[in-house]
VMD Tcl script that draws the C-alpha trace (Angstrom):
set ca {
  {-149.94 -104.58 -58.53}
  {-150.26 -106.27 -55.63}
  {-150.97 -104.09 -52.04}
  {-150.26 -105.50 -48.62}
  {-151.09 -103.54 -45.31}
  {-149.03 -104.26 -41.86}
  {-151.36 -105.69 -39.52}
  {-149.24 -108.86 -38.59}
  {-146.80 -108.66 -36.21}
  {-142.60 -109.46 -37.58}
  {-142.00 -112.55 -39.54}
  {-140.09 -113.85 -43.05}
  {-141.18 -113.48 -46.27}
  {-141.39 -117.07 -48.14}
  {-140.48 -117.66 -50.97}
  {-143.35 -119.17 -53.32}
  {-140.62 -121.76 -55.25}
  {-136.77 -121.88 -54.64}
  {-134.71 -123.72 -56.89}
  {-131.02 -124.17 -55.36}
  {-128.39 -125.35 -58.05}
  {-127.66 -128.89 -58.20}
  {-124.04 -129.87 -57.17}
  {-123.96 -131.62 -60.20}
  {-124.37 -128.62 -62.82}
  {-122.33 -125.80 -61.36}
  {-119.57 -126.44 -58.59}
  {-118.48 -124.77 -55.27}
  {-120.32 -120.95 -55.16}
  {-121.18 -120.54 -59.09}
  {-124.05 -118.73 -60.01}
  {-127.72 -121.32 -60.90}
  {-126.61 -122.94 -63.55}
  {-129.08 -122.12 -66.18}
  {-132.15 -125.44 -65.84}
  {-132.83 -123.25 -62.65}
  {-132.95 -119.84 -63.88}
  {-135.64 -121.74 -66.97}
  {-137.14 -121.79 -63.85}
  {-138.10 -119.80 -62.02}
  {-138.35 -117.53 -66.01}
  {-141.52 -120.44 -65.84}
  {-142.23 -119.91 -62.35}
  {-141.97 -115.21 -62.50}
  {-143.76 -115.85 -66.31}
  {-147.89 -115.38 -67.19}
  {-149.24 -117.60 -71.23}
  {-150.89 -115.39 -73.36}
  {-152.82 -117.75 -73.86}
  {-155.58 -116.27 -72.87}
  {-155.22 -113.60 -75.20}
  {-154.64 -116.16 -78.44}
  {-157.32 -117.73 -77.41}
  {-159.56 -113.80 -77.08}
  {-158.19 -113.34 -81.15}
  {-158.41 -116.32 -82.55}
  {-162.78 -116.34 -80.81}
  {-162.52 -112.84 -82.83}
  {-161.12 -114.02 -85.71}
  {-163.71 -117.56 -86.09}
  {-167.12 -115.66 -85.24}
  {-165.89 -112.62 -88.63}
  {-164.80 -116.21 -90.51}
  {-168.16 -117.52 -89.62}
  {-170.31 -113.85 -89.98}
  {-168.72 -113.63 -94.11}
  {-168.86 -116.81 -95.22}
  {-173.04 -117.32 -93.91}
  {-173.83 -113.92 -95.51}
  {-172.04 -114.81 -98.61}
  {-174.02 -118.07 -99.02}
  {-177.49 -116.35 -98.29}
  {-176.36 -113.79 -101.04}
  {-175.32 -117.18 -103.35}
  {-178.84 -118.67 -102.77}
  {-180.49 -114.87 -103.03}
  {-182.18 -115.28 -99.25}
  {-181.38 -111.88 -96.84}
  {-178.61 -111.04 -95.57}
  {-178.35 -112.36 -91.69}
  {-177.43 -109.38 -90.80}
  {-175.84 -107.62 -92.67}
  {-174.53 -107.98 -96.49}
  {-170.49 -107.82 -96.64}
  {-171.36 -105.52 -100.30}
  {-173.30 -103.46 -98.82}
  {-171.37 -102.33 -95.66}
  {-168.66 -102.03 -97.32}
  {-169.83 -99.61 -99.91}
  {-171.51 -97.38 -97.35}
  {-168.08 -97.31 -96.28}
  {-166.35 -96.45 -99.05}
  {-168.60 -93.84 -99.25}
  {-169.15 -92.56 -96.10}
  {-164.52 -93.08 -96.38}
  {-165.16 -90.41 -99.49}
  {-166.93 -88.09 -97.74}
  {-164.86 -87.87 -94.76}
  {-160.93 -88.25 -95.67}
  {-160.03 -87.70 -91.93}
  {-162.30 -90.98 -90.83}
  {-159.47 -92.96 -93.36}
  {-156.43 -91.09 -91.23}
  {-158.63 -92.48 -88.03}
  {-159.26 -95.63 -89.81}
  {-155.71 -96.38 -90.09}
  {-153.85 -95.12 -86.66}
  {-156.91 -97.49 -85.36}
  {-156.20 -100.40 -87.14}
  {-152.00 -99.19 -86.72}
  {-152.43 -99.18 -83.03}
  {-154.50 -102.63 -82.96}
  {-152.49 -104.43 -85.28}
  {-148.42 -103.07 -82.77}
  {-150.71 -103.46 -79.98}
  {-151.38 -107.38 -80.74}
  {-148.10 -107.78 -82.94}
  {-146.39 -107.02 -78.91}
  {-148.58 -109.31 -77.28}
  {-147.76 -112.58 -79.77}
  {-144.07 -111.50 -79.30}
  {-143.34 -110.53 -74.99}
  {-143.76 -112.61 -72.47}
  {-146.74 -112.37 -70.00}
  {-146.29 -111.20 -65.98}
  {-147.84 -112.38 -62.91}
  {-147.68 -110.10 -59.56}
  {-143.64 -111.61 -58.52}
  {-139.75 -111.36 -58.85}
  {-137.11 -113.15 -58.86}
  {-134.47 -113.42 -56.50}
  {-131.19 -115.20 -56.46}
  {-128.02 -115.65 -54.30}
  {-125.04 -117.59 -55.51}
  {-126.38 -120.53 -56.02}
  {-130.00 -120.14 -54.23}
  {-133.38 -118.31 -56.67}
  {-136.86 -117.64 -55.29}
  {-139.65 -116.58 -56.62}
  {-141.15 -114.07 -54.54}
  {-145.32 -113.48 -54.83}
  {-145.51 -109.60 -54.34}
  {-148.22 -109.66 -51.84}
  {-146.39 -111.29 -50.10}
  {-142.87 -109.00 -50.35}
  {-144.82 -105.98 -50.08}
  {-146.18 -107.35 -46.82}
  {-141.89 -107.71 -46.05}
  {-141.52 -104.57 -46.61}
  {-144.35 -102.59 -44.96}
  {-143.62 -104.74 -41.52}
  {-139.56 -103.09 -42.16}
  {-141.32 -99.89 -42.51}
  {-143.11 -99.75 -39.68}
  {-140.35 -100.48 -37.66}
  {-138.70 -98.38 -38.67}
  {-141.24 -95.66 -38.97}
  {-142.42 -96.38 -35.16}
  {-145.76 -96.98 -36.54}
  {-148.55 -98.79 -35.46}
  {-150.42 -102.15 -36.94}
  {-151.71 -99.77 -40.06}
  {-150.27 -97.47 -40.33}
  {-148.62 -98.56 -43.33}
  {-149.18 -99.63 -46.49}
  {-146.70 -100.70 -49.75}
  {-147.88 -101.36 -53.09}
  {-145.00 -103.28 -55.20}
  {-145.55 -103.52 -59.27}
  {-143.57 -104.41 -61.45}
  {-141.17 -102.15 -61.44}
  {-141.78 -98.74 -58.60}
  {-142.00 -100.25 -54.08}
  {-145.16 -97.47 -52.84}
  {-145.14 -96.70 -49.24}
  {-147.39 -94.29 -48.04}
  {-147.72 -93.82 -43.92}
  {-150.82 -92.66 -42.11}
  {-149.20 -91.39 -38.24}
  {-151.40 -90.94 -35.49}
  {-152.86 -86.87 -35.98}
  {-150.95 -84.48 -35.06}
  {-147.44 -87.29 -34.89}
  {-144.57 -86.52 -37.28}
  {-142.73 -88.89 -39.12}
  {-139.74 -89.96 -40.29}
  {-140.13 -90.07 -44.01}
  {-136.36 -90.56 -45.15}
  {-135.53 -92.74 -42.34}
  {-138.90 -95.48 -43.52}
  {-137.42 -95.55 -47.41}
  {-133.90 -95.47 -46.25}
  {-134.87 -98.56 -44.49}
  {-137.26 -100.16 -46.80}
  {-133.85 -99.55 -49.96}
  {-131.02 -100.96 -47.44}
  {-134.15 -104.10 -47.22}
  {-134.47 -104.35 -50.46}
  {-130.40 -103.87 -51.52}
  {-129.79 -107.31 -49.03}
  {-132.22 -109.12 -50.79}
  {-131.74 -107.93 -54.31}
  {-135.62 -108.21 -56.28}
  {-135.35 -108.72 -60.40}
  {-136.75 -106.66 -62.03}
  {-134.88 -103.87 -59.39}
  {-137.76 -102.07 -57.22}
  {-137.62 -98.42 -57.08}
  {-139.11 -97.17 -54.04}
  {-141.12 -94.13 -53.35}
  {-143.18 -92.91 -50.50}
  {-145.74 -90.66 -49.52}
  {-147.18 -89.55 -46.18}
  {-151.04 -89.05 -46.03}
  {-152.56 -86.22 -45.58}
  {-155.06 -86.70 -42.84}
  {-153.44 -89.17 -39.18}
  {-155.37 -91.17 -37.96}
  {-157.70 -90.66 -34.68}
  {-157.61 -94.67 -34.06}
  {-153.53 -95.21 -34.47}
}
mol new
graphics top color blue
foreach p $ca { graphics top sphere $p radius 0.5 }
foreach p [lrange $ca 0 end-1] q [lrange $ca 1 end] { graphics top cylinder $p $q radius 0.2 }
display resetview
């Protein structure tokens, strides 16, 4: 989740990357072509290489341990950590005495398996959103988007610098307002302004806008 507090003056939020469609790939007035859609997707997705490396390292360490223990057992040497046969026997005895552990171990194994499968099949996401308008595509960092929405909220609520904070996650934009003590802020007006801004510049995935007014106002506002 990215956050931004509006402490600067008005300004336009700049995209991280833009991809205008080429004349040879699309006709006038047509949507962004497939190559540029792939470019936008590449800029907004994250690699799963870190997760893959972690899983492979754990698997390699486990295989190395099992191999080492097998060699030591074959040579009649003491176990390095614990003999796999002894560990398996102890687990079998413990599971026989407590059937509930079998169920718990099965559920835990299933959860780990599902998580690994999902990591392998789903794409990772960077803190960015896509904006596609006609023949131009842009990828905007969530911190830039949050700062832009914070400026809109500050203007709509007639608030000072530092009185608006916006968090942007994958599916939600959350606006927190901190007016001066004793001053009422038009929360619905701020919400309408932020939603109107997003409608004029639709982002993908779409953002659900929520708001919250701080329980305690600022004395220095």
